[in-house]
C-alpha positions as CSV (number, residue, x, y, z in Angstrom):
1,X,17.2,16.4,9.4
2,X,17.2,15.3,12.9
3,X,14.8,14.6,15.8
4,X,16.2,16.6,19.0
5,X,14.5,14.5,22.7
6,X,15.2,16.5,25.7
7,X,13.3,16.0,29.0
8,X,12.9,19.6,30.9
9,X,12.1,17.5,34.3
10,X,10.6,14.6,35.3
11,X,9.4,14.0,39.2
12,X,6.0,14.4,41.4
13,X,7.1,18.0,41.2
14,X,6.9,18.4,37.5
15,X,7.2,16.4,34.3
16,X,7.7,17.4,30.8
17,X,9.4,16.3,27.3
18,X,10.1,18.5,24.1
19,X,10.9,16.3,21.1
20,X,11.5,18.4,18.0
21,X,12.0,18.1,14.6
22,X,13.3,21.0,12.0
23,X,9.2,21.2,11.3
24,X,7.8,20.1,14.2
25,X,7.8,21.2,18.0
26,X,5.9,19.1,20.7
27,X,6.0,19.1,24.1
28,X,4.4,16.1,26.2
29,X,3.2,17.0,29.3
30,X,3.1,20.2,30.9
31,X,4.4,19.8,34.6
32,X,6.7,22.3,34.9
33,X,5.1,26.0,36.0
34,X,5.4,28.6,33.1
35,X,8.3,30.4,34.2
36,X,10.3,27.1,35.0
37,X,9.7,25.9,31.5
38,X,10.4,28.7,29.4
39,X,14.1,28.8,31.8
40,X,14.3,25.1,31.0
41,X,14.0,25.5,27.5
42,X,16.5,28.3,27.1
43,X,18.8,26.7,29.6
44,X,19.0,24.4,26.4
45,X,18.9,26.8,24.2
46,X,15.8,26.0,22.5
47,X,13.4,28.5,21.7
48,X,10.3,29.1,24.3
49,X,7.8,29.6,21.7
50,X,6.5,27.9,18.5
51,X,5.2,25.2,19.8
52,X,3.0,22.5,17.5
53,X,1.2,20.8,20.1
54,X,0.9,20.1,23.8
55,X,-0.1,16.1,24.6
56,X,-1.0,15.2,27.9
57,X,-0.5,12.0,29.5
58,X,-2.8,12.4,32.1
59,X,-4.4,14.8,34.5
60,X,-2.5,14.2,37.7
61,X,-1.0,18.1,38.6
62,X,2.2,17.2,38.2
63,X,1.5,16.8,34.2
64,X,-0.5,19.5,33.4
65,X,0.6,22.2,36.4
66,X,1.7,24.7,33.6
67,X,-0.8,23.7,31.3
68,X,-3.2,27.0,31.4
69,X,-0.7,29.4,30.9
70,X,1.3,27.3,28.0
71,X,-2.0,27.0,26.5
72,X,-2.7,30.3,26.7
73,X,0.7,32.2,25.9
74,X,1.1,29.7,22.6
75,X,-2.7,29.1,21.3
76,X,-1.1,25.7,20.6
77,X,-3.1,22.8,20.1
78,X,-3.8,20.4,23.4
79,X,-4.0,16.9,22.7
80,X,-5.9,14.6,25.1
81,X,-7.8,11.7,26.0
82,X,-12.0,12.7,26.2
83,X,-11.5,11.0,29.9
84,X,-8.6,12.9,31.1
85,X,-10.7,16.0,29.7
86,X,-13.6,15.5,31.8
87,X,-11.6,15.5,34.5
88,X,-9.8,18.8,34.7
89,X,-11.6,22.3,34.8
90,X,-10.4,24.7,31.9
91,X,-10.2,28.0,31.8
92,X,-12.2,29.4,29.0
93,X,-10.0,31.4,27.1
94,X,-8.0,27.6,26.4
95,X,-10.3,26.4,23.5
96,X,-7.8,24.9,21.5
97,X,-8.3,20.7,21.8
98,X,-7.4,17.5,19.8
99,X,-8.6,14.6,21.4
100,X,-7.0,11.1,20.6
101,X,-7.8,7.2,21.6
102,X,-5.2,5.2,22.9
103,X,-3.9,2.5,20.9
104,X,-5.1,5.0,17.7
105,X,-2.0,6.8,15.7
106,X,-2.2,10.1,14.4
107,X,0.4,12.8,13.2
108,X,1.5,16.3,14.4
109,X,3.3,17.7,11.4
110,X,6.4,15.1,10.3
111,X,6.2,13.1,13.5
112,X,3.9,10.0,14.1
113,X,2.5,9.5,17.4
114,X,1.0,6.0,19.2
115,X,-0.2,6.6,22.1
116,X,-1.3,3.5,24.2
117,X,-3.0,3.1,27.6
118,X,-0.7,2.0,31.0
119,X,-1.9,1.1,34.4
120,X,-1.8,3.9,36.2
121,X,-4.5,5.7,39.4
122,X,-5.7,7.9,36.5
123,X,-8.9,8.5,35.2
124,X,-7.3,7.5,31.2
125,X,-3.4,7.3,31.7
126,X,-1.4,6.8,28.3
127,X,2.4,6.8,27.3
128,X,3.6,7.5,23.8
129,X,5.6,6.9,20.9
130,X,6.9,9.5,18.5
131,X,8.6,8.3,15.3
132,X,9.9,10.6,12.4
133,X,12.6,10.4,9.8
134,X,12.8,6.5,11.4
135,X,13.9,7.3,14.3
136,X,11.5,5.9,17.5
137,X,11.5,8.0,20.6
138,X,9.3,6.0,23.4
139,X,8.2,8.2,26.4
140,X,6.6,5.7,29.6
141,X,6.2,7.0,33.3
142,X,3.9,7.0,35.5
143,X,2.6,2.9,35.8
144,X,2.4,0.2,38.4
145,X,3.8,-2.7,36.4
146,X,4.9,-3.2,32.6
147,X,2.3,-5.3,30.7
148,X,2.6,-6.7,27.6
149,X,1.3,-3.6,25.3
150,X,4.4,-1.9,26.5
151,X,6.8,-4.1,26.0
152,X,5.4,-4.4,22.3
153,X,5.4,-0.7,21.6
154,X,8.7,0.5,23.0
155,X,10.5,-2.5,20.5
156,X,13.1,-0.4,18.6
157,X,13.3,2.8,20.4
158,X,16.3,4.8,19.4
159,X,15.3,6.5,22.5
160,X,13.7,5.6,25.7
161,X,12.5,7.7,28.3
162,X,11.2,5.3,31.1
163,X,10.4,5.7,34.7
164,X,12.1,4.1,37.8
165,X,10.4,5.5,40.6
166,X,11.7,3.9,44.1
167,X,14.2,1.8,46.0
168,X,11.9,-0.3,47.6
169,X,13.3,-0.7,50.8
170,X,13.6,3.2,50.9
171,X,10.0,3.7,50.2
172,X,9.3,0.8,53.2
173,X,11.1,2.9,55.5
174,X,10.4,6.3,54.7
175,X,8.0,8.6,55.9
176,X,4.8,8.0,53.2
177,X,2.4,7.2,55.1
178,X,1.2,3.5,54.6
179,X,-1.5,4.3,52.7
180,X,0.8,6.4,49.7
181,X,3.3,3.2,50.2
182,X,0.4,0.7,49.2
183,X,-0.6,3.3,46.3
184,X,3.1,3.6,45.1
185,X,3.4,-0.5,45.4
186,X,0.8,-0.9,43.5
187,X,-0.5,-2.3,40.2
188,X,-1.1,1.1,39.3
189,X,0.9,2.9,41.0
190,X,4.9,3.1,40.2
191,X,7.6,1.4,38.4
192,X,10.6,0.6,41.3
193,X,14.2,0.2,40.5
194,X,13.7,-3.4,40.7
195,X,10.9,-3.3,38.5
196,X,12.4,-1.4,35.6
197,X,15.4,-3.5,35.8
198,X,13.2,-6.7,35.1
199,X,11.9,-5.3,32.3
200,X,15.6,-4.3,31.1
201,X,16.9,-7.9,31.8
202,X,14.0,-9.7,30.1
203,X,11.9,-7.9,27.7
204,X,13.9,-4.8,26.5
205,X,15.4,-5.4,23.2
206,X,18.8,-3.5,23.7
207,X,18.2,-1.3,20.7
208,X,18.6,2.1,22.3
209,X,21.3,4.4,21.8
210,X,20.3,6.6,24.7
211,X,17.8,5.2,27.8
212,X,16.6,7.6,30.3
213,X,15.8,6.8,33.6
214,X,12.6,9.0,34.8
215,X,9.9,10.3,37.6
216,X,12.6,9.2,40.0
217,X,11.3,9.8,43.6
218,X,13.4,12.4,45.6
219,X,12.2,10.9,49.0
220,X,12.3,7.2,47.9
221,X,14.5,6.6,45.6
222,X,18.6,8.1,44.5
223,X,19.9,8.7,41.1
224,X,23.0,6.3,41.9
225,X,20.6,3.5,43.2
226,X,18.8,3.5,40.6
227,X,21.4,4.6,37.3
228,X,23.6,0.6,39.2
229,X,20.0,-1.0,39.2
230,X,19.8,-0.6,35.6
231,X,23.0,-0.6,34.6
232,X,23.7,-4.4,36.0
233,X,20.3,-5.4,34.1
234,X,21.5,-3.8,31.3
235,X,24.9,-5.8,31.7
236,X,23.4,-8.6,30.8
237,X,22.7,-7.8,27.1
238,X,25.0,-8.5,24.3
239,X,24.9,-5.5,23.1
240,X,24.5,-3.8,26.3
241,X,27.6,-1.3,25.3
242,X,25.3,0.6,22.9
243,X,23.0,1.9,25.3
244,X,24.1,5.1,26.9
245,X,22.5,5.3,30.3
246,X,21.2,8.8,31.8
247,X,18.7,9.9,34.7
248,X,16.6,12.8,34.3
249,X,16.2,14.8,37.2
250,X,13.7,17.0,38.8
251,X,15.6,20.0,38.8
252,X,17.0,20.3,35.4
253,X,16.8,19.7,31.9
254,X,18.8,16.6,30.8
255,X,21.3,17.4,27.6
256,X,19.8,17.3,24.3
257,X,19.8,14.0,23.0
258,X,19.7,13.9,18.8
259,X,19.3,11.3,16.4
């Protein structure tokens, strides 16, 4: 028995993560097109069918762009909060919905899921932890700051997928209009590399075997800047050598992490 995790894509053009056991397969967010989702599943040797659920974190297009076609093809339940459901225009062919409430655990097959609220400029945004067979996975992106609930929920994760969206200097001098820069930097925007480093230095328990930096901006960040900033923060942990650091990409899936 094992728990497998793969970030199929992460960034402003589409987000999607696979979590599976031998009994259960879950897709967290469906921000990639159907074609791209299938291509990336195939690229890592995964089947393109047989999903038990699609979890939706919030309504922004980079998290739901492929939802309609994937939902129709797979005929799998879409798990979503009521407020997020109400913001989306649904195709009549989609009818399998399950509603969850932030803070209330639920199970899909042999995976227990805990959704929890995060600060982002969406109607009811959530992050997730998923547990099975004693293994805990955290998927935490699209948040403006790391509040206490996030700190507590991600403790004990064996694999943590965590946002490191932008380099502040690159954002400030970059091409975005000022109002967009303000949004990104706000407490309902996205985490900077330094904000993520602050979490890793002060609140990360150092238990994760795998840490994946996610949702990097292609305009206002660079993978090596994000990686170096996180490495410097992790180096301050006495047990830093146990955490393997990876950077998720917008253009290709990560390897499959197996626990």
